[in-house]
Each structure stands twice: as structure tokens, then as C-alpha cells.
C-alpha positions as CSV (number, residue, x, y, z in Angstrom):
1,M,25.5,-7.9,13.8
2,K,24.2,-10.5,11.8
3,K,20.8,-9.1,12.4
4,Q,22.0,-5.8,11.2
5,H,23.6,-7.1,7.9
6,L,20.3,-9.2,7.0
7,E,18.4,-5.8,7.6
8,I,20.6,-3.9,5.4
9,A,20.2,-6.9,2.8
10,E,16.6,-6.7,2.7
11,K,16.7,-2.8,2.3
12,I,19.0,-3.4,-0.8
13,F,16.6,-5.9,-1.8
14,V,13.8,-3.5,-1.5
15,I,15.7,-0.9,-3.6
16,I,16.5,-3.7,-6.3
17,G,12.5,-4.3,-6.5
18,L,11.4,-0.9,-6.6
19,T,14.1,0.0,-9.3
20,F,13.2,-2.9,-11.3
21,F,9.0,-1.7,-11.1
22,S,10.0,1.5,-12.2
23,G,11.9,0.0,-14.9
24,G,15.2,1.4,-13.8
25,F,17.0,-1.9,-15.7
26,A,15.8,-1.0,-19.1
27,V,18.3,1.9,-19.5
28,G,18.9,2.4,-23.2
29,S,16.0,0.4,-24.4
30,T,13.6,2.1,-27.0
31,K,10.4,0.8,-28.7
32,T,12.4,-1.1,-31.5
33,S,15.6,-2.0,-29.5
34,P,16.7,-3.6,-26.1
35,G,18.6,-2.0,-23.5
36,I,22.0,-2.5,-22.0
37,I,20.9,-5.0,-20.1
38,S,19.5,-8.0,-21.5
39,E,16.1,-9.4,-21.5
40,S,17.2,-12.6,-20.3
41,I,19.0,-10.8,-17.1
42,I,15.6,-8.7,-16.4
43,S,13.5,-11.7,-16.5
44,I,15.9,-13.0,-13.7
45,I,15.7,-10.1,-12.0
46,R,11.7,-9.9,-12.2
47,Y,11.4,-13.6,-10.9
48,F,14.0,-13.0,-8.3
49,V,12.1,-10.1,-6.7
50,W,8.7,-11.9,-7.0
51,S,10.1,-15.2,-5.4
52,T,12.1,-13.4,-2.6
53,S,9.0,-11.1,-2.0
54,L,6.8,-14.5,-1.5
55,I,9.4,-16.0,0.9
56,L,9.8,-12.8,3.0
57,I,6.0,-12.6,3.3
58,C,6.0,-15.8,4.8
59,F,8.5,-15.2,7.4
60,S,5.8,-12.5,8.5
61,Y,2.3,-14.5,7.4
62,K,0.6,-13.4,10.5
63,R,1.2,-9.9,10.2
64,A,0.8,-10.2,6.1
65,L,-2.7,-11.8,6.3
66,H,-3.8,-9.2,9.0
67,I,-2.9,-6.7,6.8
68,A,-4.2,-8.1,3.6
69,S,-7.5,-8.6,5.2
70,K,-8.1,-4.8,5.5
71,D,-8.6,-4.0,2.2
72,I,-11.1,-6.6,0.3
73,F,-11.6,-4.5,-2.7
74,I,-8.1,-4.5,-3.8
75,W,-8.5,-8.2,-4.0
76,I,-11.9,-8.5,-5.6
77,L,-10.0,-5.7,-8.4
78,T,-7.1,-8.1,-8.5
79,A,-9.0,-11.1,-9.2
80,I,-11.1,-9.3,-11.7
81,V,-7.9,-8.2,-13.5
82,Y,-6.0,-11.5,-13.5
83,S,-9.1,-13.5,-14.7
84,S,-9.6,-10.7,-17.6
85,S,-8.0,-13.0,-20.4
86,I,-10.9,-15.1,-20.0
87,W,-13.3,-12.6,-21.6
88,S,-10.4,-10.7,-23.5
89,V,-10.7,-9.9,-27.0
90,N,-7.0,-10.7,-27.4
91,P,-6.6,-13.6,-24.6
92,E,-3.4,-14.7,-25.9
93,F,-1.9,-10.9,-25.2
94,T,-4.0,-10.7,-21.9
95,E,-2.5,-14.1,-20.9
96,K,1.0,-13.3,-21.6
97,F,1.2,-10.6,-19.0
98,M,-0.9,-11.3,-16.7
99,P,1.8,-12.7,-13.9
100,E,2.5,-8.9,-13.9
101,V,-0.6,-8.3,-11.5
102,L,0.3,-11.0,-9.0
103,Q,3.9,-9.6,-9.1
104,M,3.0,-6.0,-8.6
105,T,0.4,-6.7,-5.8
106,S,2.8,-9.5,-3.9
107,F,5.9,-6.9,-3.8
108,G,3.5,-4.1,-2.6
109,L,1.8,-6.4,0.4
110,Y,5.4,-7.3,1.1
111,F,6.5,-3.6,1.3
112,A,3.7,-3.2,3.6
113,T,4.2,-6.0,5.7
114,R,7.7,-5.6,6.3
115,F,8.4,-1.8,6.9
116,S,6.6,1.1,8.5
117,L,5.6,4.4,6.7
118,K,8.7,5.9,7.7
119,Q,10.8,3.1,6.5
120,Q,8.5,3.1,3.1
121,V,9.7,6.8,2.7
122,R,13.2,6.3,3.3
123,L,13.6,3.6,1.2
124,V,11.3,5.3,-1.9
125,A,13.8,8.4,-1.4
126,W,16.8,6.1,-1.4
127,T,15.6,4.1,-4.6
128,F,15.0,7.4,-6.8
129,G,17.8,9.2,-5.7
130,L,19.9,6.5,-6.6
131,G,18.2,6.5,-9.7
132,A,18.8,10.5,-10.2
133,I,22.6,9.7,-9.7
134,L,22.7,6.8,-12.2
135,S,20.5,8.6,-14.8
136,M,23.2,11.4,-14.3
137,L,26.0,9.2,-14.7
138,V,24.3,7.6,-18.1
139,V,23.6,11.0,-19.5
140,W,27.2,11.9,-19.0
141,R,29.0,9.0,-19.7
142,L,26.4,7.1,-22.4
143,P,24.3,10.1,-23.9
144,S,23.1,7.8,-26.3
145,A,21.6,5.8,-24.0
146,G,20.4,8.6,-21.6
147,L,19.0,11.0,-23.9
148,H,16.5,11.4,-26.6
149,W,17.9,11.9,-29.9
150,H,14.8,11.8,-32.7
151,D,11.6,12.2,-31.2
152,H,12.5,14.7,-28.2
153,P,16.0,15.6,-28.8
154,G,18.0,16.6,-25.7
155,A,15.4,15.6,-23.4
156,W,16.5,13.4,-20.5
157,K,15.5,9.6,-20.2
158,G,18.3,8.9,-17.9
159,I,18.0,4.9,-17.1
160,Y,14.4,5.0,-17.6
161,D,12.4,4.2,-21.0
162,Y,10.7,7.5,-21.9
163,K,11.3,11.3,-20.6
164,N,8.0,11.2,-19.1
165,T,8.8,8.2,-17.2
166,F,12.0,10.0,-16.3
167,G,9.9,13.2,-15.3
168,S,7.1,11.3,-13.3
169,L,9.7,9.2,-11.1
170,M,11.5,12.7,-10.2
171,V,8.5,14.1,-9.2
172,L,7.6,10.9,-6.7
173,S,11.6,11.5,-5.9
174,S,11.1,15.1,-5.0
175,I,8.1,14.3,-2.6
176,A,9.8,11.4,-0.9
177,F,12.7,13.7,-0.1
178,L,10.7,16.5,1.2
179,L,8.6,14.5,3.7
180,L,11.9,12.5,4.6
181,P,12.2,12.5,8.4
182,I,15.8,14.0,9.3
183,N,16.8,14.9,12.6
184,N,20.4,14.6,11.9
185,L,22.3,18.2,10.4
186,K,24.2,16.3,7.8
187,H,21.6,14.0,6.7
188,R,19.4,17.1,6.3
189,R,21.5,18.6,3.9
190,Y,21.1,15.2,2.0
191,K,17.6,15.5,2.1
192,W,17.2,19.1,0.5
193,A,20.3,17.9,-2.1
194,G,17.9,15.1,-3.1
195,F,14.7,17.2,-3.4
196,V,16.6,20.1,-5.3
197,I,18.2,17.6,-8.0
198,S,14.9,15.9,-8.2
199,L,13.2,19.0,-9.4
200,L,16.2,20.1,-11.6
201,F,15.8,16.7,-13.3
202,I,12.1,17.1,-14.0
203,I,13.0,20.3,-15.8
204,F,16.0,18.4,-17.9
205,S,12.9,15.8,-18.6
206,T,11.1,18.3,-20.3
207,S,7.9,16.8,-19.5
208,K,5.2,19.3,-19.1
209,T,2.9,17.0,-17.2
210,S,5.6,16.3,-14.5
211,I,6.2,20.3,-14.1
212,V,2.6,20.7,-13.6
213,V,2.1,17.8,-11.0
214,S,5.1,18.6,-9.2
215,F,4.2,22.2,-8.8
216,V,0.6,21.3,-7.5
217,T,1.4,18.4,-5.4
218,I,4.1,19.9,-3.7
219,S,2.1,23.1,-3.0
220,I,-0.9,21.0,-1.7
221,V,1.6,18.9,0.5
222,L,3.1,22.4,2.0
223,F,-0.4,23.6,2.5
224,Y,-0.8,20.2,4.4
225,Q,2.0,20.8,6.6
226,K,0.7,24.6,7.5
227,F,-2.7,23.9,8.3
228,R,-2.4,21.0,10.6
229,W,-5.6,19.6,12.0
230,K,-6.1,21.1,15.4
231,G,-8.7,18.7,17.0
232,K,-11.8,20.3,15.6
233,V,-14.0,17.6,13.7
234,S,-15.9,20.7,11.6
235,V,-12.7,21.9,10.6
236,F,-10.9,18.3,9.6
237,Y,-14.2,17.8,7.5
238,I,-14.4,21.2,6.0
239,D,-10.6,20.8,4.9
240,A,-11.4,17.5,3.6
241,V,-14.0,19.0,0.9
242,L,-11.9,21.7,0.3
243,L,-8.7,19.9,-0.5
244,F,-10.7,17.3,-2.8
245,A,-12.6,20.2,-4.5
246,G,-9.1,21.9,-4.7
247,S,-7.7,19.0,-6.5
248,I,-10.6,18.4,-8.8
249,A,-10.4,22.2,-9.6
250,T,-6.4,22.1,-10.4
251,I,-7.1,19.3,-12.6
252,V,-9.8,21.3,-14.5
253,I,-7.5,24.4,-14.7
254,G,-4.7,22.6,-15.9
255,L,-6.8,21.1,-19.0
256,W,-7.8,25.0,-19.9
257,V,-7.0,26.0,-23.4
258,E,-5.2,29.3,-22.3
259,I,-3.2,27.4,-20.1
260,L,-2.4,24.9,-22.6
261,G,-1.5,26.9,-24.7
262,L,1.4,28.6,-22.7
263,M,2.7,25.4,-22.4
264,G,2.9,24.6,-25.8
265,K,0.1,22.1,-26.3
266,D,-3.2,22.4,-28.3
267,A,-6.8,22.4,-27.0
268,T,-7.1,18.8,-27.9
269,L,-4.4,17.9,-25.4
270,T,-2.0,16.9,-28.3
271,G,-4.3,14.5,-29.7
272,R,-5.6,12.8,-26.3
273,T,-9.0,13.8,-26.6
274,P,-9.7,12.2,-29.9
275,M,-8.5,9.0,-28.7
276,W,-10.4,9.3,-25.4
277,N,-13.7,9.9,-27.9
278,V,-12.8,6.8,-29.5
279,A,-12.0,4.7,-26.4
280,F,-15.5,5.9,-24.6
281,T,-17.4,5.0,-27.7
282,E,-15.9,1.6,-27.9
283,L,-16.2,1.0,-24.2
284,M,-19.9,1.4,-24.4
285,R,-19.9,-2.0,-26.3
286,E,-18.2,-3.7,-23.4
287,P,-19.0,-1.7,-20.4
288,W,-19.1,-4.1,-17.5
289,F,-15.8,-5.9,-17.6
290,G,-13.9,-4.1,-20.5
291,F,-11.7,-5.7,-23.0
292,G,-9.3,-7.4,-20.7
293,R,-6.2,-6.3,-19.6
294,G,-3.9,-4.5,-22.1
295,A,-6.1,-6.1,-25.0
296,F,-7.5,-2.7,-26.3
297,W,-3.9,-1.6,-26.8
298,A,-2.7,-4.5,-27.9
299,E,-0.1,-4.7,-31.0
300,K,-2.2,-4.4,-34.5
301,S,-5.5,-4.3,-32.5
302,K,-8.2,-2.5,-34.4
303,Y,-9.3,-0.5,-31.6
304,A,-5.7,0.9,-31.1
305,I,-5.7,1.9,-34.8
306,E,-8.8,3.5,-34.9
307,A,-8.0,5.6,-31.8
308,G,-4.9,6.6,-33.5
309,Y,-6.6,7.3,-36.8
310,A,-8.5,9.9,-35.0
311,V,-5.3,11.7,-34.2
312,S,-3.2,11.3,-37.3
313,E,-2.8,8.8,-40.2
314,G,-0.5,6.1,-39.4
315,F,-0.3,6.5,-35.5
316,V,-1.2,3.6,-33.1
317,P,-1.1,4.9,-29.4
318,P,0.4,2.2,-26.9
319,H,-2.1,3.2,-24.3
320,A,-5.1,5.9,-23.4
321,H,-2.5,8.5,-21.9
322,N,-5.0,8.4,-18.8
323,G,-4.6,6.0,-16.3
324,F,-8.2,6.0,-15.3
325,I,-9.5,5.5,-18.7
326,D,-7.2,2.4,-19.3
327,I,-8.5,0.9,-16.2
328,M,-12.2,1.1,-17.6
329,L,-10.9,-0.4,-20.8
330,D,-9.4,-3.1,-19.0
331,V,-12.0,-4.4,-16.7
332,G,-14.8,-2.2,-17.4
333,F,-17.0,-0.1,-15.1
334,V,-17.1,-3.0,-12.5
335,G,-13.7,-2.7,-12.2
336,F,-13.3,0.8,-12.0
337,F,-16.1,1.1,-9.4
338,L,-14.1,-1.3,-7.1
339,F,-11.0,0.6,-7.8
340,L,-12.6,3.9,-6.9
341,I,-14.3,2.7,-3.8
342,S,-10.4,1.2,-2.6
343,F,-9.1,4.7,-3.4
344,G,-11.9,6.8,-1.6
345,I,-11.3,4.9,1.8
346,V,-7.8,5.0,1.5
347,Y,-7.7,8.5,0.6
348,F,-10.2,9.8,3.8
349,R,-7.9,7.5,5.8
350,S,-4.9,9.2,4.7
351,L,-6.4,12.5,5.2
352,K,-7.1,11.8,8.6
353,L,-3.5,10.6,9.4
354,A,-2.0,13.3,7.8
355,Y,-3.9,16.0,9.6
356,G,-3.9,14.1,13.1
357,S,-0.3,13.4,13.3
358,E,3.1,15.7,13.3
359,N,5.1,13.3,11.7
360,L,6.2,14.0,8.3
361,E,6.2,10.4,7.1
362,D,2.5,10.3,8.0
363,M,1.9,12.7,5.3
364,W,3.2,10.5,2.5
365,P,0.0,8.4,1.8
366,L,-2.0,11.4,1.1
367,A,0.6,13.0,-0.9
368,Y,1.4,10.0,-2.7
369,L,-2.6,9.5,-3.5
370,L,-2.7,13.2,-4.9
371,F,0.4,12.6,-6.9
372,L,-1.3,9.5,-8.6
373,T,-4.4,11.1,-9.5
374,L,-2.8,14.4,-10.9
375,N,-0.1,12.1,-12.8
376,N,-2.8,9.9,-14.3
377,M,-4.5,12.4,-15.9
378,M,-2.3,12.9,-18.7
379,E,-0.5,9.5,-18.6
380,S,-1.2,5.8,-18.2
381,Y,0.5,4.7,-14.6
382,L,-2.0,2.6,-12.8
383,L,-2.1,-1.0,-14.0
384,R,-0.7,-0.9,-17.3
385,L,2.6,-3.4,-17.4
386,A,4.7,-3.9,-14.5
387,N,5.1,-0.5,-12.7
388,V,6.2,1.0,-9.4
389,Y,2.9,2.8,-9.3
390,W,0.4,0.2,-8.5
391,V,3.2,-1.5,-6.1
392,L,3.2,1.9,-3.9
393,Y,-0.5,2.5,-4.4
394,I,-0.7,-1.1,-2.6
395,A,1.7,-0.4,-0.1
396,V,0.1,2.6,0.8
397,A,-3.3,1.5,0.9
398,F,-2.3,-1.5,3.4
399,S,-0.2,0.5,5.5
400,V,-3.2,3.1,5.9
401,R,-5.5,0.6,6.2
402,A,-3.5,-1.7,9.0
403,R,-2.6,1.7,10.8
404,K,-4.6,2.3,13.9
405,T,-6.8,5.2,13.6
406,I,-6.1,8.3,15.7
407,S,-8.8,9.0,17.6
408,I,-10.5,12.5,17.7
409,N,-11.6,14.1,21.1
410,T,-13.2,17.3,20.8
411,T,-14.4,17.7,24.1
412,Q,-11.2,17.6,26.2
413,K,-7.3,17.2,25.7
414,K,-5.9,14.1,26.9
415,P,-3.2,13.9,29.7
416,A,0.3,13.9,28.4
417,L,1.2,10.3,29.9
418,T,-1.9,9.0,27.8
419,R,-0.7,10.6,24.6
420,F,3.0,9.3,25.1
421,S,1.3,5.9,25.8
422,Q,-0.7,5.9,22.5
423,R,2.4,7.2,20.7
424,N,4.4,4.1,22.0
425,S,1.8,1.6,21.2
426,Q,1.5,2.8,17.7
427,N,5.4,2.7,17.1
428,A,5.4,-0.6,18.5
429,F,2.6,-1.8,16.1
430,L,4.9,-0.3,13.2
431,K,8.1,-2.2,14.1
């Protein structure tokens, strides 16, 4: 019983950690006022999550070291981001928020070390399922905290800080519930209830980006389920190219003027393209290592003021509304190139895992990477602030790299006993 209690306690800790990184404790907060939970309590939660994850990593240090050694590019990128205060145009600002990088990376490593992919999907679904329930309660009982009133009247933000954040996390919730491995009939009902509620709350958020990302990502995931890899190498690589091209084509189509018009947007993507033009122009002055983490958009930054002025007088954007552009602004083309290498390796390993397995949870890494790519085309959800997206990217990257690669045999089928033995060895590796 004691072991079961410890396991339950650790799962509760993970839910607290994921909720913290998703901003779930900032309920009722705005740009000008704090939320219901005070900043001091949130700071306590922050350092509790960080210190506890480090302690639990130490309990499994051999496995943690083994997993951490699987992606050197992530560690080089982390080191560059953490060191960016040295060349930052606003070193005090960059230094102030630098611990966030270590907090996200350490919790992501902990998550990958202590839990299998199956357990990770369950914990993500539980976390954002709980977030959806709490958001509904906040909207019902404290509408002043759970709804937008001035800038986006009636839009849901729930327990989170903004409607786009709420919509984005409900997209993530819907994907997790869709891929949740369930055998029990009663639990199956909870699974589909969570999936439907997540989709409904995306609509309540009124986030058009989240609606598009949800539709595209879920459609591609359903495509994966129908067209599983059947053992032919040629089919495997053709599908990989088609899926990659399809993802790029979807993004391009999503930016097309006519579709934007139907969504109520304009051809400048609600002012994004003028900001991006300014950002790229300034980036050419610091192309290799950028301006330092967050420094380009820091308060009273001349760069942010200039980018905002390109949209409208008096407007100062908090970020580029594109996660990939923000990485380049933070750590230049060197940091962005390291991220692309890491992402590319993880993507094709995830693709291979998804096509070579019959388990729903083995599709999670690929589904998450697609979500992350699409989600960051119109919003900044990668390395900005302390966020759950980078935590889950770290966890997925390490989990996929540590997973034993499924062998591809195109000449003959292996005996059932061999397949059974391999499956057991893989499951044992994850326990």
C-alpha cells in the first residue's frame, strides 16, 4: 500500500507541475492586475515543483543520465539560451527570467525519466481534463475571472491568463484524450466525454487559431490511425514525405487571404506580418546569437516599440506571435538551427514509432510535434516564459530517443514468439 500511495502522490505532483507550467494557477490574472492566487504562493509552487523534480530525478539518476545523453542538441541549445544574458541587449531582463529555462528542462527530463509514453498521455489528459472542469466552474461561479470583458467580451479564458492560451491547451487536451489508451467500457465513456468537452471549450475560447490547429491536427492523427505502416520501407518513407509536405501545405493554406477573410482576419494576419518584417530587419543586425532571451520584447524595448508602431500607434506587442521567430530573436540562427536539428531527429523517430506500433500512445509524440508546429505559426508557445509546451517537447524528445527503435524487416515476418518477446522487452524498458 505504501508504494501505491507514493505512486499516487507522484502523479498528483505531476498534475500540479503541468498545471503550473500551463499557467493554471494564474486564474483571474490580467496584464495589469494579479490573479486570485498571490504571486508569493505561485513562487512557492514554482520552486516546489523545481526542487521536487530534481530530487526525484536523483532517485532514478542512472536512467536520467541515459535518457539525457540521447539528445545533445537540446543541451547545447539550453546552454546557449541560458548564457544569452551575456550578449543580451537587456541583460538584467534576460537574467531575471533565466531560471525558467532550467525549470522547464529539468521537469521535462523528470517527466520522461519517471513515466512511459502511456503514462505521460494519461497524465496530460488528466491535467487538462481537470483544467477544463475548473475552467467551467470559474466561468460559472467567478465570471469576472474566467471570461474576457473588455478586449474580447464573452470569450472564455477559464483558469488561464488569456483566451488563446485556453484554446491552445484545450487543443492539447483533445489530442491527449483522443490518444488515451482505454480498455474499460466505463473509462471509455470518460475518454470521449473529455474529448468532446475539450472541443467544445475550444469554440468557447473563440480562438480562431486554436480551431484551425485542432481541425488540422486531429485530421492528421486520424489519418495516421487509418494508414499504419505495413512493413514496406518504400511506403514508410513516401508517407513521411507526404505527411511533411501536407503539414507545410496546411500552414500555407491557413495563411491564404481568402480563408483569412472567412475567419474574420485581414491579409496582414491581424498585424502580424508588419511586426515580422520589423523583427527580421532587426535580426539581421544580430543574426548569429540574437538579442538574448526575451530581450527584444522587454518592457520599454525600442525594438518592441518599433514593431508595434508598424501595426498601430501606441501598440507594443509582448512577443512576435510566432514561436520560431521568437527563438531566432532570442538566440539567433545558431540557436534556431540547433532546435531544427533536434526537432527533425525527434520528428522522424516519432513518425517511425507511430507507423510501426499498434499502440495509441505511440502516436502521441508525432501528434504533439504536429500540434507544436502548427500552434507556433500564429502564437509564441516555445521558449517564451515558463510554459508547458517546452516541457512536453523536452519530455517527448527524450522519450522517443530513449525508446528502443522498432526494427523494419521487409523480407520475412518474424515468428509470433519473437514479436511477443520484443514487445515484452520494450514494455519492461518503459517500466
